C-alpha positions in Angstrom: 50.9 74.9 6.5 53.0 76.6 3.7 55.5 73.8 3.9 52.7 71.2 3.6 51.1 73.1 0.6 54.6 73.4 -1.1 54.7 69.6 -1.2 51.7 69.6 -3.4 52.8 72.6 -5.5 53.4 70.3 -8.5 49.8 69.2 -8.5 47.4 72.2 -8.3 44.4 69.9 -7.9 45.9 68.2 -4.9 46.9 71.4 -3.3 43.4 72.9 -3.8 41.9 69.7 -2.3 44.1 70.0 0.8 43.2 73.7 1.2 39.5 73.0 0.8 39.7 70.1 3.4 41.5 72.3 5.8 38.9 75.0 5.5 36.1 72.5 6.0 37.7 71.1 9.1 38.2 74.6 10.4 34.5 75.4 10.0 33.3 72.1 11.4 35.7 71.7 14.3 37.5 74.9 15.2 34.7 77.4 15.0 32.2 75.3 17.1 34.9 74.7 19.7 35.6 78.4 19.9 31.9 79.2 20.2 31.5 76.6 22.9 34.5 78.1 24.7 33.3 81.7 24.6 29.5 81.3 24.7 27.3 79.6 27.3 23.9 78.2 26.3 21.3 77.8 29.0 18.4 75.5 28.1 14.8 76.0 29.1 14.1 74.7 32.7 17.6 75.7 33.8 19.4 78.8 35.1 23.0 79.5 35.7 25.0 81.3 38.4 27.9 83.3 36.9 31.2 82.5 38.7 34.7 83.9 38.8 37.6 81.5 39.6 35.0 79.0 40.8 33.2 81.4 43.2 29.8 82.9 42.5 29.9 86.5 41.5 27.9 88.6 44.1 26.8 92.1 43.2 28.4 94.8 45.4 27.5 98.4 45.9 29.3 100.8 43.6 31.6 103.4 45.2 29.8 106.7 45.8 26.4 105.3 44.9 23.6 104.2 47.2 20.6 102.2 46.5 22.2 100.1 43.8 19.6 97.4 42.8 20.6 93.7 43.3 23.3 94.3 45.9 24.1 91.0 47.6 22.6 88.9 44.9 24.4 86.5 42.6 24.5 87.1 38.9 22.0 84.8 37.2 21.9 83.7 33.6 18.5 82.9 32.2 17.8 80.6 29.2 19.6 81.7 26.1 23.2 82.3 24.9 25.6 84.3 27.0 29.2 85.3 26.6 31.8 83.6 28.8 35.4 84.1 29.5 37.4 81.0 30.3 39.3 80.7 33.6 38.0 84.1 34.9 34.2 83.9 34.3 32.3 80.7 34.1 28.9 79.4 35.2 27.1 76.8 37.3 23.9 75.3 35.9 21.0 74.9 38.3 17.9 72.8 37.5 14.9 75.0 38.2 12.2 72.6 37.0 9.5 71.4 39.4 10.3 68.3 41.6 8.6 66.5 44.5 9.8 65.5 48.0 7.9 63.1 50.4 7.2 64.1 53.9 7.4 61.4 56.6 4.1 59.8 57.6 2.7 61.4 60.8 -0.2 61.0 63.2 -1.8 64.5 63.4 -4.5 65.4 65.9 -7.4 67.5 64.8 -9.4 70.0 66.9 -12.0 67.3 67.8 -9.3 65.0 69.1 -9.4 62.7 66.1 -6.0 61.4 64.9 -5.2 61.5 61.2 -2.5 59.3 59.7 -1.1 61.8 57.1 1.1 60.8 54.2 2.1 63.9 52.3 4.5 65.3 49.7 5.2 68.7 48.4 6.2 70.0 44.9 8.7 72.7 44.7 11.1 74.5 42.4 14.0 77.0 42.8 13.1 80.7 42.1 15.1 82.2 39.3 16.3 85.4 41.0 19.7 86.5 42.3 18.6 86.6 45.9 16.7 83.3 45.9 19.4 81.4 44.0 22.0 82.7 46.4 19.9 81.3 49.4 19.3 78.1 47.5 22.9 77.5 46.5 25.0 79.3 49.1 23.1 79.8 52.3 21.1 76.5 52.9 23.0 73.2 53.5 20.0 70.9 52.9 17.2 72.8 51.1 14.6 69.9 51.0 15.1 69.1 54.7 14.7 72.7 55.8 11.6 73.2 53.6 10.1 69.9 54.7 10.4 71.0 58.4 8.6 74.3 57.7 5.9 72.6 55.6 5.4 69.8 58.2 4.8 72.4 60.9 2.3 74.3 58.7 0.5 71.0 57.9 0.3 70.2 61.6 -1.2 73.6 62.4 -3.7 73.3 59.5 -4.9 69.8 60.7 -5.2 71.0 64.3 -7.8 73.5 63.3 -10.0 70.9 61.6 -13.2 69.6 63.0 -14.6 66.1 62.4 -12.9 62.8 61.4 -12.3 63.5 57.7 -9.5 65.5 56.0 -10.7 68.1 53.5 -10.0 67.8 49.8 -6.4 68.2 48.6 -7.0 71.5 46.9 -8.5 73.0 50.1 -5.8 71.7 52.5 -3.0 72.6 50.1 -4.3 76.2 49.7 -4.4 76.5 53.5 -0.9 75.1 54.0 0.6 77.3 51.3 -0.9 80.4 52.9 0.7 79.4 56.2 4.2 78.7 54.9 4.8 79.7 51.3 6.5 83.0 51.9 8.5 81.6 54.8 9.9 78.7 52.7 10.9 81.1 49.9 12.7 83.4 52.4 14.4 80.6 54.2 15.2 78.3 51.2 14.9 80.3 48.0 12.3 77.9 46.6 8.7 78.2 45.6 6.3 75.6 47.1 3.9 74.7 44.2 1.6 72.3 45.9 1.2 70.2 49.0 -0.5 66.8 48.4 -2.0 64.4 50.9 -1.4 60.8 49.7 -1.3 57.3 51.0 -3.3 55.7 53.9 -5.1 58.8 55.0 -7.2 58.7 51.8 -7.8 55.0 51.3 -11.1 53.4 51.9 -9.4 50.8 54.1 -8.0 53.4 56.4 -11.3 55.3 56.6 -13.2 52.1 57.3 -10.8 51.1 60.1 -11.2 54.6 61.6 -15.0 54.2 61.5 -14.9 50.8 63.2 -12.5 52.3 65.8 -14.9 55.1 66.4 -17.7 52.8 67.3 -15.5 51.5 70.1 -15.9 54.8 71.8 -19.7 54.8 71.7 -21.3 55.3 75.2 -22.8 51.7 75.3 -19.4 50.2 74.5 -17.7 52.3 77.2 -20.4 51.3 79.7 -19.9 47.6 78.9 -16.2 47.9 79.4 -16.7 49.6 82.8 -19.1 46.8 83.7 -16.5 44.2 83.1 -14.2 46.0 85.5 
């Protein structure tokens, strides 16, 4: 830079202009680049797992100390700015916003023997804690598939206890299903099940009408007429 400035030594105004331009470029380009390199910004709705050489950092028990909190959990960065050290310490962003997954349509039998065609979906989000994010990111190969299996089993058990030919309201059935499987899904998948929604044919007027018409086929007089034909 001294060699460059010496070229403009004859013109003080030109030299000052170059120095000013260099300072402006340093402030506009170099400083933000350094901040981006040594600071991590986590936005709202996201979390980050701190890593070392590409591998998540997992808290270990300190030598000579027992009962250290957080042992076995990954180091989690919550929304905000955090210091980072290139090459040695980095981070992996995780979207912890709510999302929805559809369950396959199933025929479920109630306590009275009536079959319900159930289309359902569940809303879920990762839990921002070291233990849960470790399960979510490291211990489960397919989180949505495993969670869907647990929720489907709970939904089947909930419907099997129902009497009559109609499904209860969404809020009632969702509360029942969440009570059956909420803690199990969190322990097995590291996610929180926010809601379970019954959708599709099971709630349409056309499906309910077809079920009502089908129910009349089982009336005693209809059965007696069929036996008479045989």
